[in-house]
N, C-alpha and C positions, 0 to 999 in steps of 0.2 A: 459112691458116686449117689446125690439123688435121680433119679430120669426125668425127663422133662418132656411135658405136655404142649405139643405147641397149641395155640390159642385161636388160630384163625384168624386172628387182626393183623392185621400190616402192621406194623412198627411195635409192637409188644413188647415179641418175646424178647428183640435186641436192649428190651430196656429192664427184663427179668430175670437175666442171665439164660435165654433161652423157651423159657415159656413155665408152665405153673408146674410144679412138682408133684408127681404120678402119689394119688391117695390122700394129699391134702385138699380142707375147704374153701374155696374163695368167695369173699362176700363184692357181688356187684351194687354200688350204692348210686342212688341220684333223684335228683327231683323228677315231676310228674314228667313225661316228653325229652328225656335226654338219652333215647335209645336203648333203655336195657336190656326191652324182649329182644330187639332186633341181635345187640350183642348175643346174648344167650342163644339164639337161631344158627348165630356163625358159628359159634363156638363149638355148637355141636354136627354144622355143616363142616366142620373142617377135622372131626372126627371119622366121619362117614366117608371121607375120600380119603383117610388113610386105613379103612378096613376096623373101625373101632366103631362098637354099637355104643346105641347113646337111649337113655330117658328123660323126654321133657314132661315133668309134671307142670301144670297151670292151675293157680287158684283162682286165677281171675277170667283169660281168654279161654273160647271152648276149642280142643284141637283142629278143627276145622278152618278158623281164626289164623290159630297160627302156622297150617300149612298153607291157608291163604295169602299171609305176611311174607313168609320166607320164598315164595312161589316168584311174587314180585322182583326177588332179587336170585330167578333163575333157581334157585333149592328147590330140589324137589323132593320133598320127604317121603311122600307117597309111595315113590315108586322103595325106597329107603325101607318103608315099610312092611311093604310086600314082600322082602325078603329075609324080614325078619330082623334085622338089622338096626332100627330104631322103634320106640313106642313113645305116642302122644296120647296124654291122657289128662282128663279136667279131674280134681280132685275139690270136692266140697268143703270151702273149710269150716263149714260147720261142724263137719267130720274130722276138727283137728287130731283128734284123739288116735282115730285110726291113720293117721300121714305115715307116723313111722312104722308100721305092718305095710301100708305099701309098696313105699322107698323100698324094703327088706324085700319083700317078692318082688318084684320089679326087677329091683337090679338083680338080685341073685338068678332067676328065670332067664332074662335075658344075657347074664352077664355080661352087664353095661363097663363099658371104659368111660362114658359121662355122663355125667351126670345135671341135669340143671334146674332148680326149684324156682318156681313162679306165682305169687313170691312172696314172700314170711308178714306181707304189710296185709294180707287179706285175712290173717288169724286175728285181725283186730274184730272183724266182721262176727267173729262166734266167741268169742273170749272176751270179758271185760277187762279182768285181772292180769295186770303185765307179769306182776312177780309168776304167774303159772305159765305166759306165752314164754317169757326167760326159761324156763326149765325146760317147757317143750323144745326150744327152739335148739339149747343143749343137748337134750336126749336124742334132738334129729341127727347135730354132726356128730355127735357118738355113732349113729345108727349106719351113718354112712361111710363112717371113716372103717367099718367092720370089714368091709372091700376094698379089700389090697388094693386091686388094678381098678378102680373106680378114683377119677377125680372129678370135684363136685364145684357147681357154681350156682348159689346164693345170692336169687336178687331179692334187695329188699326198695324202700323208698323212702327217702327223706321227706321230712313235712315241709311244707311251702314255707320258707322263712328259718328255718328251723337251722344250728348250727350244730347240731347231732350228726352222725354219720349212718344211722339206723332207723327205722318207725319206735323201735323197744327199749334200745340202746341196751344190747346185748349183743346179737350180729356180730358185732366188729372186735369181741372180746373172745369169741369161741373159734372165729376162722383165721386162716393161717395166712391169708393176705386182704387184704380189703383193694378193689379199684372205685374209685368216685364218679363219677361222669357228671358234666355241669353244662347248664344252656342257656346263656345271660340273656336269649332272646332278641338278638340283633338285628337277625334276619340275614347272616353270613355265616363261612366257613369257620372265620377264628373265633364266634360268638359260642361255640364246645369245643370243648375242655378235658382232658382227662388228666388224674391224682392217681398216683399212686402211693396209697398212703403207710401201708404196711403190707411185707412181703416176709415170711420168716425163711431162713439157711437161703437168704435171696438177696445180690448185691443188686436194687434197684433202682432205677432214675428217679431223682428229686422235681426236677422240676414241672411246671404246667403244662401241659402238650395239647396243641389246639389238634383237632381231628375233623374227619368231615364225614357225613351219608351220601354216599351217590349209590348208582344204578349196584354195584359192585358189594355195599354194604359199611362197616365201620373200617375205617385206616386213620391210623397213627400220622401227621406229618412230621415231618423232621425238623427238627431244634424246639425250643419251649415259646412259652408266651414272653 
């Protein structure tokens, strides 16, 4: 039986047979401002509360900004960094060719249980050729899957107005599951919604689920839209 990893997102685990499957790679996608980084931080925080080690690699925000954003929700990442349970680092997207090695080293050295990569959209800043980016992303997925104890959340971005599920059109094919965040910009909680587009070896909810962002983070509301 597959071991399930609690996501830390209230309401999500009940829609995914108890959470993510250990050692799988999940894609979190959505347009700008939908709460993707917050979701990733909450996923890492959940692991820390269970004694699991985490690595957060950002190619957009600095570690200082990640810590500050998390602290708004009461998540003191720095405390866990000092204990050697968490590593937050910035990786320059210009050096994307070294990203796989960086992930390998950090996950292996920390013996991490959870990894967040935020986000693959930044790769486009350094590489114009989408075919190269696609090969790099596929290689990254293979790299993280070598660490059997680690469950990975890869964040990407949907271009505004696009009907695709990712920036480069490959992430959704190499990931084991896809969670899509939407925001209609209407100013209330019902404007935010979540869909589970794919979840291998999992009976998952097929509806569109409203979610809110409060001082406690992301939470899915009961019932679909």
